[in-house]
Every structure is written in C-alpha cells, then in structure tokens.
C-alpha positions in Angstrom: -22.6 -73.0 29.2 -25.2 -70.4 30.3 -24.9 -69.3 33.9 -26.3 -66.5 35.9 -25.0 -64.7 39.0 -26.7 -66.2 42.0 -27.2 -69.6 40.4 -26.4 -72.6 42.6 -24.2 -74.9 40.7 -23.5 -77.5 43.3 -24.5 -78.7 46.8 -23.1 -81.5 48.8 -22.7 -82.8 52.3 -19.6 -84.6 53.7 -19.9 -86.7 56.8 -16.7 -86.8 58.9 -15.9 -89.4 61.6 -12.9 -89.8 63.8 -11.8 -92.5 61.3 -11.8 -89.8 58.6 -9.5 -87.7 60.8 -7.1 -90.5 61.3 -7.0 -91.3 57.6 -6.4 -87.6 56.8 -3.6 -87.4 59.4 -1.9 -90.3 57.8 -2.2 -88.8 54.3 -1.2 -85.3 55.3 1.4 -86.1 58.0 -0.5 -83.8 60.4 -0.6 -85.8 63.6 -1.4 -82.9 66.0 -3.3 -84.6 68.8 -6.1 -82.0 68.8 -7.3 -83.9 65.7 -7.7 -87.3 67.6 -7.5 -86.8 71.4 -10.3 -85.2 73.4 -8.1 -84.7 76.4 -5.5 -82.8 74.5 -8.1 -80.7 72.7 -9.8 -79.8 75.9 -6.5 -79.0 77.7 -5.8 -76.4 75.1 -9.2 -74.8 75.4 -11.0 -76.4 72.5 -14.5 -77.8 72.6 -13.4 -81.2 71.4 -11.4 -82.9 68.6 -11.3 -80.7 65.5 -11.2 -81.7 61.8 -8.1 -80.5 60.1 -8.5 -77.1 58.4 -7.1 -78.4 55.1 -9.5 -81.4 55.2 -12.4 -79.0 55.6 -11.1 -76.7 52.8 -10.5 -79.7 50.5 -14.0 -81.1 51.1 -15.5 -77.6 50.4 -14.0 -77.3 46.9 -14.9 -80.8 45.8 -18.5 -80.0 44.7 -17.0 -77.3 42.4 -14.5 -79.7 41.0 -17.2 -82.3 40.4 -19.4 -79.7 38.6 -16.5 -78.6 36.4 -15.5 -82.1 35.6 -11.8 -81.1 35.6 -9.7 -80.0 38.6 -7.5 -78.1 36.2 -10.2 -75.5 35.7 -9.8 -74.3 39.3 -7.6 -71.2 38.9 -7.6 -69.9 42.4 -9.1 -70.9 45.7 -9.1 -69.0 49.0 -10.9 -69.2 52.3 -10.9 -67.7 55.7 -11.2 -70.2 58.6 -13.9 -68.8 60.8 -15.0 -71.6 63.1 -13.6 -75.1 63.7 -15.4 -78.3 62.8 -15.8 -80.3 66.0 -16.0 -84.0 65.3 -18.0 -85.9 68.0 -16.6 -89.3 68.9 -20.0 -91.0 68.3 -21.9 -89.0 65.8 -19.1 -87.3 63.9 -19.8 -84.1 62.0 -21.2 -83.1 58.7 -19.8 -80.3 56.4 -22.4 -78.9 54.1 -21.4 -76.9 51.0 -23.4 -74.8 48.6 -21.6 -73.4 45.6 -23.1 -70.3 43.9 -22.0 -68.2 41.0 -20.8 -64.9 42.5 -19.4 -63.2 39.4 -18.9 -64.0 35.7 -16.1 -62.4 33.8 -15.8 -63.7 30.2 -14.6 -67.3 30.3 -14.1 -67.2 34.0 -16.3 -67.1 37.0 -16.1 -66.7 40.8 -17.9 -69.3 42.7 -18.8 -68.4 46.2 -19.0 -71.2 48.7 -21.2 -71.4 51.8 -19.7 -74.0 54.1 -21.4 -74.9 57.3 -21.2 -77.5 60.1 -23.8 -77.8 62.9 -25.7 -74.9 61.2 -22.7 -72.5 61.7 -20.4 -71.1 59.0 -17.0 -72.7 59.2 -15.3 -71.1 56.2 -15.7 -67.4 55.4 -15.0 -65.6 52.1 -14.6 -69.0 50.5 -14.2 -68.2 46.8 -13.1 -70.3 43.9 -12.0 -68.7 40.6 -12.7 -71.1 37.7 -12.3 -71.4 34.0 -15.8 -72.0 32.6 -16.3 -75.2 30.6 -16.6 -74.5 26.9 
C-alpha cells in the first residue's frame, strides 16, 4: 500500500439522535441523565443533552477501521475531549470525521482524526496508530 503523509484515507459523517443515545446507554450501562434529560443537563450547566464521550470516540475511529478492513490493525487510539456533542431533541447532531495520514514509520502509521460537530472540533489530538495492510 502506497501512502503519503497528509493523504486523506477516510471521511464519514455519523448522525446521532436521542434514540441513538438511549441505545448506547443500554449497551454501555451509562445511564447518566445528562445523556437523555434536558432538565438535568441544564440544571448542571450544560447547553443540553450530550452524546456520551465514548460514543463519540467510537464513531470517530470507525472510518479508520473500515479503511483498514480489520479492527485488529488498530494498535493504539487516543483522544482529548475538547467540546461536548449536544444532541438536539428534534434535529439531533452529526459527527463528521476526516482521517489523514500524519506519520509513516515502516509498517505502521499514525492517522490523525479531525472530528467535528456543528462546525466545532469535539475531539482534539485524536490519533490512531495502525499496522498498515500488506
């Protein structure tokens, strides 16, 4: 596989709805009411119901997994949560991911992710270390 630093290897958008948050809460066991109740979210100073951080993080790495064709090729994945994803009760939210080669080191690469929602970066320093397909 021939790759160059700066090359975009994947792009994808993920719509989120309140239903998405309820399903994720059931799968993860994270039933914190800030993820489904506007009144609770606002009472603790949030702008509204937030997507789970791990849901956002999981969605962000999916385009890289799809590009690799094998989740076992993900060697390391780290992010910094910079801004919450607010999920509107009617229109939801969209997470947009662009995956770009940041560094190539032999048979491994660092893939840098740009992850946004409502035109704001929601994950900072989002980097995936991968084993390159042979």
